[in-house]
FINU-108116 format. One line per field, with one value per atom (N, C-alpha, C): residue in one letter; x negated, y negated, z; residue number from 1. Coordinates in steps of 0.1 Angstrom, whole numbers. Atoms other than C-alpha are relative to their C-alpha. Last residue first. Layout:
BEGIN
res: (A:...)
px: (X:...)
py: (Y:...)
pz: (Z:...)
n: (NUM:...)
END
This chain:
BEGIN
res: (N:N:N:K:K:K:F:F:F:T:T:T:E:E:E:I:I:I:V:V:V:D:D:D:C:C:C:V:V:V:S:S:S:R:R:R:T:T:T:A:A:A:D:D:D:F:F:F:K:K:K:D:D:D:A:A:A:Y:Y:Y:R:R:R:T:T:T:T:T:T:H:H:H:D:D:D:A:A:A:Q:Q:Q:L:L:L:S:S:S:A:A:A:A:A:A:F:F:F:E:E:E:A:A:A:E:E:E:Y:Y:Y:R:R:R:E:E:E:F:F:F:H:H:H:A:A:A:R:R:R:S:S:S:R:R:R:A:A:A:L:L:L:Y:Y:Y:I:I:I:M:M:M:R:R:R:F:F:F:A:A:A:L:L:L:R:R:R:D:D:D:E:E:E:R:R:R:D:D:D:D:D:D:D:D:D:A:A:A:Q:Q:Q:R:R:R:C:C:C:M:M:M:W:W:W:A:A:A:E:E:E:E:E:E:F:F:F:C:C:C:G:G:G:T:T:T:D:D:D:V:V:V:V:V:V:D:D:D:P:P:P:L:L:L:H:H:H:V:V:V:T:T:T:R:R:R:M:M:M:W:W:W:Q:Q:Q:R:R:R:W:W:W:E:E:E:D:D:D:A:A:A:S:S:S:E:E:E:I:I:I:D:D:D:I:I:I:W:W:W:V:V:V:T:T:T:V:V:V:L:L:L:Y:Y:Y:F:F:F:L:L:L:P:P:P:S:S:S:E:E:E:L:L:L:D:D:D:T:T:T:M:M:M)
px: (-18:-540:11:-13:-572:11:-13:-601:7:-5:-638:15:-9:-669:12:1:-704:16:-12:-703:-4:-6:-744:12:-15:-751:12:-10:-781:13:-2:-796:11:-5:-804:1:-1:-809:-1:-7:-812:-5:13:-831:20:-22:-804:-20:-12:-820:4:3:-857:16:20:-855:4:-6:-812:-11:-6:-815:0:6:-846:9:10:-837:-2:-3:-803:-9:-11:-812:3:5:-844:5:4:-819:-9:-10:-800:-3:-5:-833:11:11:-849:9:3:-812:-17:-8:-808:3:3:-828:11:16:-845:12:8:-819:-9:7:-790:-6:2:-798:-1:12:-806:-3:-5:-766:-23:-7:-753:-10:9:-775:1:8:-767:-8:1:-729:-12:-2:-703:-1:4:-717:16:-14:-687:-16:-2:-710:8:1:-703:1:0:-720:-3:7:-722:10:-6:-722:-2:-2:-737:18:-12:-738:-2:-4:-770:11:-4:-781:4:-2:-780:4:8:-778:7:3:-744:-12:17:-741:0:1:-701:-19:3:-690:-10:12:-703:-2:5:-674:-10:-10:-669:-10:8:-676:7:-13:-661:-12:9:-677:14:2:-664:-12:-15:-668:1:-10:-705:16:4:-732:8:1:-717:-7:8:-731:-1:-5:-700:-14:-7:-703:-2:5:-735:12:11:-724:-2:-3:-687:-11:-2:-710:9:10:-731:7:12:-710:-9:3:-680:-10:-7:-677:1:9:-718:18:1:-711:1:-9:-681:-8:-13:-699:7:4:-727:11:5:-712:-3:-7:-700:1:-4:-729:15:1:-752:14:-5:-749:-1:-18:-744:4:4:-782:11:-4:-768:-4:9:-781:0:6:-767:-3:-3:-762:-8:9:-761:-6:-4:-749:-9:12:-748:7:-5:-722:-11:12:-731:6:4:-707:-7:-5:-718:-3:-17:-732:6:5:-771:18:-1:-762:-1:15:-747:-5:8:-711:-13)
py: (-4:-661:1:10:-668:11:-14:-643:-18:9:-658:7:-2:-635:-11:-12:-645:8:-9:-676:13:-8:-682:5:-15:-701:-7:-1:-733:14:-13:-749:3:3:-780:18:-18:-788:-1:-9:-822:12:-11:-848:12:-15:-880:13:5:-915:14:-3:-914:0:-2:-933:1:-13:-934:4:7:-961:6:15:-951:-9:-1:-913:-12:-16:-916:-3:10:-938:5:20:-916:-13:-11:-884:-13:-8:-900:7:13:-914:-1:8:-878:-14:4:-864:-7:8:-876:5:16:-868:-6:8:-835:-15:-2:-821:-3:8:-830:6:18:-812:-8:0:-778:-15:-3:-780:-10:3:-783:-7:12:-757:-12:2:-734:-15:-15:-739:-1:-10:-759:8:-1:-771:6:-6:-777:-5:0:-795:12:-6:-796:2:5:-817:12:-5:-807:-2:8:-830:12:0:-827:11:-1:-854:13:-3:-860:12:15:-866:-4:10:-833:-9:-6:-807:-19:15:-805:2:-3:-773:-12:-14:-761:-1:6:-793:10:-20:-788:-5:-2:-819:13:-12:-809:-9:4:-834:4:2:-817:-6:-2:-821:-4:8:-821:4:-1:-809:-7:-6:-815:2:-18:-821:4:-7:-851:13:0:-879:6:10:-893:8:-2:-868:-5:-18:-876:5:-1:-915:15:0:-905:-1:-8:-886:-3:-13:-915:7:4:-946:13:6:-945:-7:-6:-910:-9:-12:-915:4:-4:-945:5:5:-944:-3:-11:-915:-5:-16:-926:1:9:-960:11:7:-938:-10:-9:-911:-13:5:-943:7:15:-939:-4:-3:-899:-20:10:-900:0:21:-882:3:12:-841:-11:10:-833:-1:4:-804:-10:11:-802:4:2:-773:-4:12:-769:-2:11:-746:-6:-2:-727:-11:19:-724:6:-6:-688:-16:9:-708:1:9:-698:-9:6:-665:-17:0:-650:-13:18:-649:5)
pz: (-7:550:-13:-5:533:6:-12:538:-11:-3:513:3:2:508:0:10:503:4:-5:513:-10:10:518:1:-4:552:-18:16:547:5:10:578:-8:12:597:-9:1:637:-12:13:648:-1:5:678:-9:0:687:-3:-4:702:-4:-14:691:8:-4:663:15:-13:658:3:-4:626:18:-2:612:9:-8:613:3:-13:597:11:0:569:15:-11:570:6:-10:563:0:-10:534:19:-10:518:8:-7:523:-1:-20:515:9:-13:482:12:2:447:18:12:451:2:-5:485:-7:-11:471:9:1:437:12:7:452:-5:-12:473:-2:-6:441:9:4:426:3:-6:452:-8:7:443:7:14:452:-7:14:483:-12:11:513:-13:18:539:-3:8:582:-16:12:607:-14:18:637:-10:7:670:-13:18:703:-9:10:725:-4:5:751:-2:4:785:-19:-18:805:-7:-10:767:18:-1:748:14:10:730:9:-9:745:0:-11:734:12:-1:694:15:-11:683:6:-7:647:9:-13:615:12:-10:584:11:-11:543:21:-15:517:15:11:474:14:-7:485:1:-2:459:9:8:445:-2:5:463:-17:19:472:-11:10:496:-11:3:515:-6:6:518:-12:10:528:-14:5:559:-12:12:561:-5:10:564:-6:12:583:-13:5:597:-8:15:604:-8:15:617:-6:8:641:-13:13:654:-9:13:656:-7:9:679:-8:9:698:-7:9:707:-5:21:713:-6:2:748:-10:-8:757:-5:-17:733:-1:-5:705:14:-8:695:0:-2:659:19:-9:642:3:-1:604:19:-9:584:11:-5:544:14:-11:539:2:-13:507:9:-11:477:8:-9:446:14:0:417:7:0:428:-10:-13:448:-4:-10:418:11:3:405:6)
n: (111:111:111:110:110:110:109:109:109:108:108:108:107:107:107:106:106:106:105:105:105:104:104:104:103:103:103:102:102:102:101:101:101:100:100:100:99:99:99:98:98:98:97:97:97:96:96:96:95:95:95:94:94:94:93:93:93:92:92:92:91:91:91:90:90:90:89:89:89:88:88:88:87:87:87:86:86:86:85:85:85:84:84:84:83:83:83:82:82:82:81:81:81:80:80:80:79:79:79:78:78:78:77:77:77:76:76:76:75:75:75:74:74:74:73:73:73:72:72:72:71:71:71:70:70:70:69:69:69:68:68:68:67:67:67:66:66:66:65:65:65:64:64:64:63:63:63:62:62:62:61:61:61:60:60:60:59:59:59:58:58:58:57:57:57:56:56:56:55:55:55:54:54:54:53:53:53:52:52:52:51:51:51:50:50:50:49:49:49:48:48:48:47:47:47:46:46:46:45:45:45:44:44:44:43:43:43:42:42:42:41:41:41:40:40:40:39:39:39:38:38:38:37:37:37:36:36:36:35:35:35:34:34:34:33:33:33:32:32:32:31:31:31:30:30:30:29:29:29:28:28:28:27:27:27:26:26:26:25:25:25:24:24:24:23:23:23:22:22:22:21:21:21:20:20:20:19:19:19:18:18:18:17:17:17:16:16:16:15:15:15:14:14:14:13:13:13:12:12:12:11:11:11:10:10:10:9:9:9:8:8:8:7:7:7:6:6:6:5:5:5:4:4:4:3:3:3:2:2:2:1:1:1)
END
């Protein structure tokens, strides 16, 4: 399997202001994450609480998206990422920080 055919994880870490966290989490669960998965570029997504990375006034969360292949992820970036990220940025301007990274799956181990 080539890198273009291998699945990958798209990791987004968000630090959201404590006072916005409950509303943000609800919006992520009911709007944003379903919208991202509905692009057809990802198999599934997880929203995780990352408490060991909290900041003084912000809570840390990590969203993990499983893309079927790099081609699917590149389609997401080309066709959907800008508008979905803009929706988030507009809604939560000055209330969050975020980082994004991509990890290629090299091997999978199952029980």
